[in-house]
N, C-alpha and C positions, 0 to 999 in steps of 0.2 A: 719805610723810608718815604718821605714826601716827594712829590714830583720835582719840585725845585731842587731838592737835595740830590736826586738822581741825575738831573740835568747838569747840575754843578759838578758832580763827580765825573760825568762823561766829558765835559769840557776840560776839566783839570787833567784827566788822563790823556785826552787828545793833545793838549798843549805840551804836556811832558813828553809824550811819544814823538810828537813832531820835532820838538827841540832836540831830543836825543838822536833822532835819525839825522837831522841836519848837522849836529856836532860830530856824529860818527862819519858822515860824509866829508866834512872838512878835515877831520883827522886822517881819514884814508887818503885824501888828496895830498895832504902834507907828507904823510909817510911814503906814498908812492911817487912823490915828486911831480904830480900832475894827474890828469884824468882825460879819458877819451882822446888820447893822442896829443894832448896839449900840455905844455909845461906849466908850472905854477906861475911863472912870470907872464906867460901869455894869457893865463886865466884872470889875473888880477890887474893887468895893465889898463890904464885909463882909456887908451885907444885900442882896446883889444879887437881882434878879428874873430874871436870866438862868438858864435851866435847860437843860443840855445834853440832857436826856431829850426835850425838845420839838423839838430840832434833829436831824432824821434824817440818816443818811449821804447820802441822795440830795440833801437840801438843802445839806449841807456841800460836796459835790463839785460841785454845779451852780454854786455861787458862786465857787469857787476862792479863798477868802479865807485869812487866817492860820489860821483854825480848821481848814480842810481839812488843812493841813500838820501841825498839832498832832494831829488825828485819825489821820493816817497814821503819825506818830511813835509814838503810843500803840498802834496796831495792830501795828506792827513789834515794839515792846517786849513786848506780850502774846504774840505768836507765838513768841518765843524759847524759853520753857520747853516749849511744845508741840513745837517742832522738836527740842529736846534729847531729850525723851522718845521721840519718833518715831525719831530716829537710834539711840538706845539699843535700842529695840525691834527695829529691823532688824539691829543687831549681835547681839542675843541670838538672833534667828531664825537667823542665819547660823551661830551656834555651837550651835544646837539645845539651848539651856538653857531647858527648859520652865518651871521655877519663875520665872525672871526674865522670860520671855515673858509669863506670866500676870500677874505683878505690873505690868509696864510696860503691858500692854494695859488693865488696870483703871485705872491712873493716867491713861493717855491718854484713855480713854473718859470718865472723871470730868472731866478738863479740858475736853474738847469739849462735854460736857453743860453744864458751868458757863458756857462761853463762848457757846454757841449756843441752848440750850434754856431755861435758867433765865431769861434776860432776856426771852425771848418770853412767858413766862407771867407775868412781873411787870408787863407793860404792860397 
């Protein structure tokens, strides 16, 4: 299987898994009548007081509510571009293409900083 075909398969499976997790989360919220101590009405209101910044990952995973599945779906979705750049970086390392190694390394570093460091400083 060619590299492009493997990458396409990974992205397709990732999108399907992410979509499935988010749909499961929405279904769980609808079945349970809410999540994380909030009613459906308060979750979907235009002027909602629900703030996902105040809900930590530890809180989300300890309750195993619909929000947990939605969080997981979002994590899978956000990880796909990172996985793509990392896969391309390994391909360019194998080809010893220094220009594209440098470009992909900078892009990967930028993505990781945006995901892990910037939110830490914003809290």
